[in-house]
C-alpha positions in Angstrom: -49.4 29.2 48.1 -51.9 27.5 45.8 -50.9 30.0 42.9 -47.2 28.9 43.7 -48.1 25.3 43.4 -50.1 25.8 40.3 -47.1 27.7 38.7 -44.5 25.1 39.5 -47.0 22.3 38.4 -47.5 24.1 35.0 -43.6 24.7 34.7 -43.1 21.0 35.3 -45.5 20.1 32.7 -43.8 22.3 30.3 -40.4 21.0 31.2 -41.5 17.3 30.7 -43.3 18.1 27.3 -39.9 19.9 26.2 -37.8 16.9 27.3 -40.3 14.4 25.5 -40.2 16.5 22.4 -36.4 16.3 22.6 -36.4 12.7 23.0 -38.7 12.3 20.1 -36.4 14.5 17.9 -33.4 12.4 19.0 -35.3 9.2 17.8 -36.5 10.9 14.6 -32.9 12.0 13.8 -31.2 8.8 14.7 -29.6 7.1 11.7 -30.8 3.6 11.5 -27.9 1.1 10.6 -28.9 -2.1 9.0 -27.3 -5.3 9.5 -24.1 -6.2 7.6 -24.4 -7.2 3.8 -22.6 -10.4 2.8 -22.4 -12.5 -0.3 -21.2 -15.9 0.2 -20.3 -18.6 -2.2 -18.4 -21.9 -2.2 -15.6 -22.7 -4.6 -13.1 -25.4 -5.2 -9.7 -25.1 -7.1 -6.3 -26.3 -7.2 -3.5 -23.9 -5.9 0.2 -25.0 -5.9 -0.8 -28.5 -6.9 -3.3 -28.9 -3.9 -7.0 -28.9 -4.2 -8.5 -26.5 -1.8 -12.3 -26.2 -1.2 -13.0 -22.7 0.1 -15.7 -20.2 1.0 -15.5 -16.6 -0.5 -17.3 -14.1 1.8 -17.6 -10.6 0.1 -19.2 -8.4 2.8 -19.2 -6.0 5.5 -17.8 -6.1 9.0 -18.7 -3.4 11.4 -16.1 -1.9 13.6 -17.3 -0.4 16.9 -16.6 2.3 19.4 -16.3 1.5 23.2 -19.9 1.6 23.6 -20.5 -1.1 21.1 -22.0 1.3 18.4 -21.0 0.7 14.7 -18.7 3.5 13.4 -17.8 2.1 10.0 -18.3 -0.8 7.7 -15.3 -2.3 6.2 -16.0 -4.4 3.2 -13.8 -7.3 2.5 -13.2 -10.2 0.2 -12.4 -13.3 2.5 -11.2 -16.6 1.2 -11.3 -19.3 3.9 -10.5 -23.1 3.4 -13.3 -25.7 4.2 -13.3 -29.1 5.8 -10.3 -28.5 7.8 -8.4 -31.4 9.6 -9.1 -32.0 13.2 -5.8 -30.5 14.3 -5.5 -28.1 11.3 -4.9 -24.4 12.3 -5.0 -22.2 9.3 -2.9 -19.1 9.1 -4.7 -15.9 8.0 -3.2 -13.0 5.9 -4.8 -9.6 5.9 -4.0 -7.7 2.7 -4.5 -4.1 1.6 -3.2 -1.8 -1.1 -2.0 1.8 -0.4 -2.8 5.1 -1.6 -3.9 6.3 0.8 -7.3 5.7 -0.8 -6.8 2.8 -2.8 -9.0 -0.1 -2.8 -7.6 -3.8 -2.6 -8.1 -4.2 -6.3 -4.4 -4.4 -7.3 -3.2 -7.2 -5.0 -6.6 -9.0 -5.3 -6.7 -9.1 -9.1 -3.2 -8.9 -9.7 -1.3 -11.4 -7.5 -2.9 -12.9 -4.5 -6.5 -13.6 -5.4 -7.9 -16.9 -6.7 -8.5 -15.3 -10.1 -6.4 -12.7 -12.0 -6.5 -10.1 -14.7 -4.0 -10.9 -17.5 -2.0 -7.8 -18.9 0.7 -7.6 -21.2 3.9 -8.8 -19.2 6.2 -6.6 -21.4 5.1 -3.3 -20.3 2.7 -2.8 -23.1 -0.7 -1.0 -22.9 -3.5 -3.4 -21.7 -5.7 -2.4 -24.8 -9.4 -2.5 -24.9 -11.9 -4.6 -23.2 -13.0 -7.5 -22.8 -9.9 -8.3 -20.7 -8.9 -11.9 -20.0 -9.6 -13.0 -16.4 -8.1 -16.4 -15.7 -7.6 -19.0 -12.8 -4.6 -18.1 -10.5 -3.5 -21.6 -9.4 -0.1 -20.2 -8.3 -1.6 -18.0 -5.6 -1.0 -18.9 -1.8 -4.6 -20.0 -0.7 -3.0 -23.6 -0.2 -1.0 -22.1 2.6 -3.2 -19.3 4.3 -6.8 -17.9 4.3 -6.7 -14.5 2.6 -8.7 -11.5 3.7 -8.5 -8.5 1.2 -9.6 -5.2 3.1 -10.9 -1.9 1.6 -10.3 1.0 3.9 -13.0 3.5 4.7 -13.8 5.7 1.7 -12.7 3.0 -0.8 -14.6 0.1 -2.4 -17.9 -0.4 -0.6 -16.3 0.6 2.9 -18.1 3.6 4.5 -18.4 5.4 7.8 -21.6 4.8 9.7 -24.1 6.7 12.0 -22.9 10.0 13.2 -19.2 9.3 12.0 -17.8 10.8 8.8 -15.2 9.5 6.6 -12.7 12.0 7.8 -12.8 10.4 11.3 -10.8 7.6 9.5 -8.7 9.5 7.0 -5.3 9.9 8.8 -2.2 8.1 9.5 -3.1 7.1 12.9 -6.9 7.0 12.4 -6.5 4.5 9.5 -4.1 2.2 11.4 -6.5 2.2 14.4 -9.4 1.2 12.2 -7.6 -1.6 10.6 -6.3 -2.8 14.0 -10.0 -2.6 15.2 -11.0 -4.5 12.1 -8.5 -7.4 12.7 -9.4 -8.1 16.2 -13.1 -7.8 15.2 -12.6 -10.4 12.4 -10.6 -12.8 14.3 -13.2 -12.8 17.1 -16.1 -13.2 14.8 -14.5 -16.1 13.1 -12.8 -17.9 16.2 -9.3 -17.1 14.8 -7.5 -15.8 17.7 -5.0 -18.5 17.8 -4.3 -18.6 14.3 -1.0 -17.5 12.9 -1.6 -14.0 11.6 0.2 -12.0 8.7 -0.1 -8.4 7.4 0.6 -7.8 3.6 0.6 -4.3 2.2 1.7 -2.5 -0.9 3.2 1.1 -0.9 1.2 3.2 1.6 -0.2 -0.2 2.5 3.4 -0.9 4.0 3.2 2.6 5.9 -0.1 1.4 7.4 1.1 -2.3 8.0 4.0 -0.8 10.3 1.7 1.4 12.3 -0.8 -1.5 12.6 1.8 -4.0 13.8 3.0 -1.6 16.5 -0.8 -1.0 17.6 -1.4 -4.9 17.6 1.8 -5.9 19.3 1.9 -3.0 22.0 -1.7 -1.8 22.5 -3.8 -5.0 21.8 -1.4 -7.9 22.7 -2.0 -9.6 19.5 1.3 -11.3 18.2 1.8 -11.3 14.5 3.8 -14.1 12.6 4.9 -12.0 9.9 4.6 -8.9 7.6 5.1 -8.5 3.8 6.2 -5.3 2.6 5.4 -4.8 -1.1 7.1 -1.7 -2.6 8.1 -0.4 0.9 7.3 3.2 1.9 8.0 3.7 5.7 10.2 6.8 5.8 8.9 9.1 3.2 12.1 11.2 2.9 13.7 8.5 0.6 10.7 8.3 -1.6 10.1 12.2 -2.0 12.0 12.9 -5.3 10.3 16.1 -6.0 11.8 18.3 -3.0 14.6 20.4 -4.4 17.0 20.1 -1.2 16.1 16.5 -0.3 19.5 15.2 -0.6 18.6 11.8 0.6 16.2 11.1 -2.5 19.0 11.8 -4.9 20.8 9.0 -3.6 18.0 6.4 -2.9 16.6 7.1 -6.4 19.9 6.6 -8.2 20.0 2.8 -8.5 16.4 2.8 -9.8 17.4 5.3 -12.4 20.3 3.3 -13.5 18.1 0.2 -13.7 15.8 2.2 -15.9 18.5 3.6 -18.1 20.0 0.0 -18.6 16.5 -1.2 -19.5 16.0 1.3 -22.1 19.3 0.9 -23.7 20.8 4.2 -22.4 23.9 2.8 -20.5 27.0 2.6 -22.7 29.1 0.5 -22.8 26.4 -2.1 -21.6 27.7 -3.8 -18.3 28.1 -7.5 -18.2 25.7 -8.1 -15.4 22.5 -6.3 -14.3 23.2 -7.3 -10.6 27.0 -6.4 -10.6 26.0 -3.1 -12.4 23.5 -2.1 -9.7 25.8 -3.0 -6.8 28.3 -0.7 -8.5 25.6 1.9 -8.4 24.9 1.4 -4.7 28.5 1.7 -3.8 29.0 4.9 -5.9 25.7 6.5 -4.3 27.1 5.8 -0.7 30.8 6.4 -1.4 31.0 9.1 -3.7 27.6 10.7 -4.7 26.5 11.5 -1.2 29.7 13.1 0.1 29.6 15.2 -3.2 26.2 16.4 -2.6 27.1 16.9 1.2 30.0 19.1 0.1 27.9 21.5 -2.0 30.0 24.4 -3.3 33.1 23.3 -1.5 33.5 20.3 -3.8 36.9 20.3 -5.8 36.5 20.7 -9.4 38.2 17.2 -10.2 35.9 15.5 -7.8 32.8 17.3 -9.2 33.7 16.3 -12.8 34.5 12.7 -11.9 31.0 12.3 -10.0 29.3 14.0 -12.9 30.6 11.7 -15.4 29.9 8.6 -13.5 26.2 9.9 -13.1 26.1 10.5 -16.8 27.2 6.8 -17.3 24.7 5.2 -14.7 21.6 7.3 -15.8 22.0 7.8 -19.4 21.6 11.4 -19.0 24.0 14.0 -20.8 26.6 15.6 -18.7 25.3 19.0 -19.8 21.8 18.1 -18.1 23.6 16.9 -15.0 25.8 20.1 -14.9 22.3 22.3 -15.2 21.0 20.2 -12.3 24.2 20.6 -10.2 24.3 16.9 -9.7 20.8 16.8 -8.3 18.7 14.6 -10.4 15.1 14.7 -9.3 13.4 11.4 -9.8 10.2 13.0 -11.3 12.2 14.9 -13.7 14.4 11.9 -14.6 11.1 10.1 -16.0 10.5 12.8 -18.6 14.3 13.4 -19.4 15.7 10.0 -20.1 14.0 9.4 -23.5 12.9 13.1 -24.2 14.7 12.9 -27.6 12.1 10.0 -28.7 9.3 12.3 -27.5 8.1 9.8 -24.7 8.1 9.6 -21.0 9.0 6.6 -18.8 6.4 5.5 -16.1 6.6 6.4 -12.4 4.9 3.2 -10.9 6.9 1.1 -13.6 9.7 2.7 -15.5 9.4 -0.1 -18.2 6.4 1.8 -19.6 6.6 4.7 -21.9 3.9 7.1 -22.9 3.7 9.9 -25.5 2.8 13.2 -23.8 1.6 16.4 -25.5 4.2 18.7 -24.0 7.6 17.6 -24.9 9.2 20.6 -23.4 7.8 20.1 -20.0 10.3 19.5 -17.0 8.4 16.5 -15.6 5.8 14.1 -16.7 2.1 15.2 -16.4 0.7 11.6 -15.9 1.9 8.2 -15.2 2.5 5.8 -18.2 2.1 2.7 -16.0 -1.0 3.7 -14.4 -2.5 4.9 -17.6 -1.7 1.4 -19.3 -3.4 -1.0 -16.8 -5.7 1.0 -14.4 -9.0 0.4 -16.4 -8.1 -3.2 -16.9 -7.8 -3.9 -13.4 -11.1 -2.2 -12.3 -13.0 -4.0 -15.0 -11.6 -7.2 -14.2 -12.5 -6.9 -10.4 -16.2 -5.5 -11.2 -16.7 -8.4 -13.5 -15.2 -11.0 -11.3 -17.0 -10.1 -7.9 -20.5 -9.9 -9.9 -20.0 -13.2 -12.0 -18.1 -15.3 -9.6 -18.8 -14.0 -6.1 -22.5 -12.9 -6.7 -22.0 -9.4 -5.4 -25.1 -7.6 -6.9 -25.4 -4.4 -4.9 -26.7 -0.9 -5.7 -23.8 0.8 -3.8 -21.0 2.4 -5.7 -17.5 0.7 -5.5 -15.1 3.6 -4.9 -12.2 2.9 -6.9 -10.7 5.7 -7.3 -11.5 6.5 -3.7 -14.1 8.9 -2.2 -12.9 12.3 -3.7 -13.0 13.9 -0.3 -10.4 11.6 1.0 -7.3 13.0 -0.2 -8.0 16.7 0.6 -9.0 15.6 4.2 -6.2 13.1 4.8 -4.6 13.9 8.2 -0.7 13.1 8.0 0.4 14.8 11.1 0.5 12.7 14.3 -0.1 15.5 16.8 -3.4 17.1 17.9 -4.5 20.3 16.4 -3.2 23.2 18.5 0.1 21.3 19.6 3.4 22.7 18.8 4.7 20.6 15.6 7.5 21.2 13.0 6.6 19.5 9.8 8.5 16.4 9.1 8.3 13.5 6.5 5.9 10.8 7.1 7.7 8.0 9.0 6.4 4.7 10.5 9.7 2.9 10.7 9.7 3.5 14.4 6.4 1.8 14.7 8.0 -1.2 13.0 11.1 -1.1 15.3 8.9 -1.1 18.4 6.8 -4.0 17.1 10.0 -6.0 16.3 11.4 -5.4 19.7 8.0 -6.4 21.5 8.0 -9.6 19.3 11.5 -10.7 18.5 10.0 -13.8 16.5 8.4 -11.5 14.2 10.0 -11.3 10.6 9.5 -9.0 7.6 9.6 -9.9 3.9 10.6 -6.9 1.8 9.5 -7.2 -1.9 11.0 -4.6 -4.3 10.5 -3.9 -8.2 13.9 -2.8 -9.9 11.9 -0.4 -12.0 9.7 1.4 -9.2 10.1 5.1 -9.4 7.6 5.7 -6.7 9.2 3.6 -3.8 12.8 2.8 -5.0 14.3 -0.4 -3.8 17.6 1.4 -2.5 15.3 3.3 -0.1 13.9 0.1 1.3 17.4 -1.0 2.2 18.3 2.6 3.4 15.1 2.8 5.5 15.2 -0.7 6.9 19.0 -0.6 8.0 18.4 2.6 10.2 15.8 3.2 12.7 17.1 0.6 15.2 15.5 -2.2 13.0 17.5 -5.4 13.5 18.9 -7.0 10.2 18.1 -10.6 11.1 14.3 -9.8 11.1 14.4 -8.5 7.4 14.3 -10.5 4.2 14.8 -9.0 0.9 13.5 -10.0 -2.5 14.0 -8.1 -5.8 11.9 -8.4 -9.1 12.1 -7.4 -12.8 9.1 -5.1 -12.4 8.1 -1.9 -10.9 5.6 -0.9 -8.1 3.3 -3.7 -8.9 6.0 -6.0 -9.8 3.4 -8.8 -10.5 2.3 -7.1 -13.6 5.5 -8.7 -15.0 4.5 -12.6 -15.1 7.9 -14.0 -14.1 7.9 -11.6 -11.2 4.4 -12.4 -10.3 5.3 -16.1 -10.0 8.4 -15.5 -8.0 6.6 -13.0 -5.6 4.1 -15.9 -5.0 6.8 -18.4 -4.3 8.6 -16.0 -2.0 5.5 -15.3 -0.1 4.4 -18.9 0.5 8.0 -19.7 1.5 7.9 -16.8 3.8 4.5 -17.9 5.5 5.4 -21.5 5.7 8.7 -20.6 7.4 7.0 -18.3 9.9 4.4 -21.1 10.7 6.8 -24.1 10.9 6.3 -26.1 14.2 
């Protein structure tokens, strides 16, 4: 009996020691998470003729799991008005760019921030540094607070603790993290009863639709409005590189026509751009789409009539259109339009041109617009946040994003192992649901006429479908491309339109 007791005593001691060692190991391997880093500064400027004293907070906000543990830090640039009147309730607008994998640099420094980078408005290369950074008195800080958000894996935003970037790199995962951030931010800043707006560009519109659905359906947070800049909800209409995607041939045609007109390839020249583009829309729906649908059953006279109109609208030769069998792919159009000049037009903004090495390639190898302005935008942001906002940090600002983001991004919306047939990305149904939950919610849709990435006709096509109510949509058009604010008149118009939209959605 004594021997048995001694045995169990020794066994218990050994077990206790093992548990203690395991606990110590867990402690040793625990990842220490510091407090959020924030850089706070006070400023004063005139916006829309109104003096605004405001606080700029460049810093981290931790989003947490249900146990309250930090899982990621989202770095934002928040501009909030000081000295509010006793009964003043300020709207707040949450702003992000797209990608996926883009920091908020473009909207921050190009349009909505209190200072902006100045690049040539006539689609010329931005040239060499130093780049001019100027006050932006036209921005909307007089009407709303602004929060520019960098998603996880962009800017200074990172996963925390045991979480990895890939935990947030997916269509749904990304939207959930953004919705989590918004509820965290409005809680920390006492802004639950503030009018709330989402403003996204490109994939940022894909994200905004998904976030809106989560907030309205899952979190019971009502939004006042959403601004889509360069809409991308249903990717079928913005995928010009798929051989058999009939929809994209149709949705891209008006943008091709606008581009051809801009570069002097439409002859005879129409009396009005607006009437010309309306003619293209009608032709696309009433003649071009039926011709594509008929395929090899189309009558010869109908084929020739469609081909000749396509040649007129696009500035491409009838021979090329014959070789393409009426199917003009958007990414090939950018190379073909000015091939005889040895240059390609831009994808993000087809006003831009670039001289590429291979003049015989079927499509452009780079984007003329992106090459012309990207370095200027990054340089301006890094200069501004250090000199004006006091951001002096040894963390690398990821713009472009973490190189692992794109290869690990998860587009599919079903769990691994589930039956699934590949489909185009589509968050239009999310938007439709959000609009029905909140019938007072309105959407402003801003499109550039020279956007070969997310064409304006696709915005119309997408938002006229998917059970989306027309009276909740407001369309605006600009003489620019994907970042229409690069064109100075368009920047000013965009800001006026956005301010009017926000004020209409917050009017008592």
